[in-house]
C-alpha positions, 0 to 999 in steps of 0.5 A, spaced: 499 500 500 505 504 501 509 503 495 503 504 491 502 511 495 509 513 493 508 511 486 502 516 485 505 521 488 511 521 484 506 521 478 503 527 480 509 530 481 511 529 474 505 531 471 506 538 475 513 539 472 510 538 465 505 543 467 510 548 469 514 546 463 508 548 458 508 541 456 500 541 458 498 548 458 493 552 462 486 551 459 487 545 455 486 538 456 491 533 459 492 527 455 487 521 456 488 516 461 491 510 456 496 516 454 498 518 461 499 510 462 504 510 456 507 516 458 509 515 465 509 507 464 504 506 470 498 503 471 491 506 470 489 506 478 496 510 479 494 515 474 487 516 476 490 517 484 495 522 481 489 526 477 485 525 483 490 529 488 491 534 483 484 535 482 483 536 489 489 541 490 485 545 484 491 544 479 486 540 474 479 540 473 475 534 471 469 538 466 464 533 464 464 532 456 470 535 455 475 531 459 481 533 465 484 540 463 489 544 466 486 549 471 492 553 474 500 552 474 502 549 480 506 553 485 513 552 488 512 546 493 512 549 500 519 545 502 523 549 496 519 556 498 522 555 505 529 553 503 529 560 499 525 564 504 529 570 508 531 567 515 527 573 518 521 571 515 522 564 517 523 566 524 517 570 524 512 564 522 516 559 526 515 564 532 507 564 531 507 556 530 511 555 537 507 560 541 501 556 539 504 550 540 507 551 547 500 554 549 497 548 547 502 544 550 501 547 557 494 545 557 495 538 553 501 535 555 501 528 559 506 525 563 509 521 558 510 527 554 514 531 559 518 525 560 520 525 553 521 533 553 525 532 559 530 526 556 531 531 549 533 536 554 538 532 557 541 530 551 541 537 549 545 538 555 550 533 554 551 535 547 553 542 549 558 539 554 561 534 549 561 540 544 558 537 538 554 542 534 551 536 530 549 533 536 546 540 539 542 541 533 539 534 533 537 535 540 535 542 540 530 540 534 528 533 538 526 538 544 522 542 540 519 537 536 517 533 543 513 539 545 510 540 538 507 532 539 505 534 546 501 540 544 496 535 541 495 538 535 497 534 529 497 539 524 501 544 528 506 538 529 506 537 522 507 544 520 513 545 525 516 538 522 516 541 515 520 547 518 526 542 521 530 542 515 530 549 514 532 550 522 538 545 521 540 549 515 540 555 519 544 552 525 549 550 520 550 557 517 549 560 524 555 556 527 559 552 522 563 548 528 561 552 535 556 551 540 555 558 543 548 559 541 546 552 544 550 553 551 547 560 552 540 559 551 540 552 555 537 555 561 531 558 557 530 551 554 530 549 561 525 554 563 520 552 558 520 545 560 518 548 567 513 552 564 510 547 560 510 542 566 507 547 571 502 549 565 504 556 565 502 558 558 503 565 559 510 564 561 511 559 556 510 564 550 514 569 553 520 564 554 519 562 547 519 569 544 526 570 548 529 564 545 527 566 538 528 573 538 535 571 540 536 566 535 541 569 530 
C-alpha cells in the first residue's frame, strides 16, 4: 500500500513539472488516461490517484464532456519556498507556530510527554558539554519537536516538522563548528520545560519569544 502511495505521488509530481514546463498548458486538456499510462509507464489506478490529488489541490479540473484540463500552474512546493525564504521571515512564522504550540502543550501535555521532553533536554545538555554542534542541533530540534507532539495538535506538529530542515540549515550557517548559541540559551530551554510542566502558558510564550528573538 505504501509503495503504491509513493508511486502516485511521484506521478503527480511529474505531471506538475510538465505543467510548469508548458508541456500541458493552462486551459487545455491533459492527455487521456491510456496516454498518461504510456507516458509515465504506470498503471491506470496510479494515474487516476495522481489526477485525483491534483484535482483536489485545484491544479486540474475534471469538466464533464470535455475531459481533465489544466486549471492553474502549480506553485513552488512549500519545502523549496522555505529553503529560499529570508531567515527573518522564517523566524517570524516559526515564532507564531511555537507560541501556539507551547500554549497548547501547557494545557495538553501528559506525563509521558514531559518525560520525553525532559530526556531531549538532557541530551541537549550533554551535547553542549561534549561540544558537538551536530549533536546540539539534533537535540535542540528533538526538544522542540517533543513539545510540538505534546501540544496535541497534529497539524501544528506537522507544520513545525516541515520547518526542521530549514532550522537545521540555519544552525549550520549560524555556527559552522561552535556551540555558543546552544550553551547560552540552555537555561531558557530549561525554563520552558518548567513552564510547560507547571502549565504556565503565559510564561511559556514569553520564554519562547526570548529564545527566538535571540536566535541569530
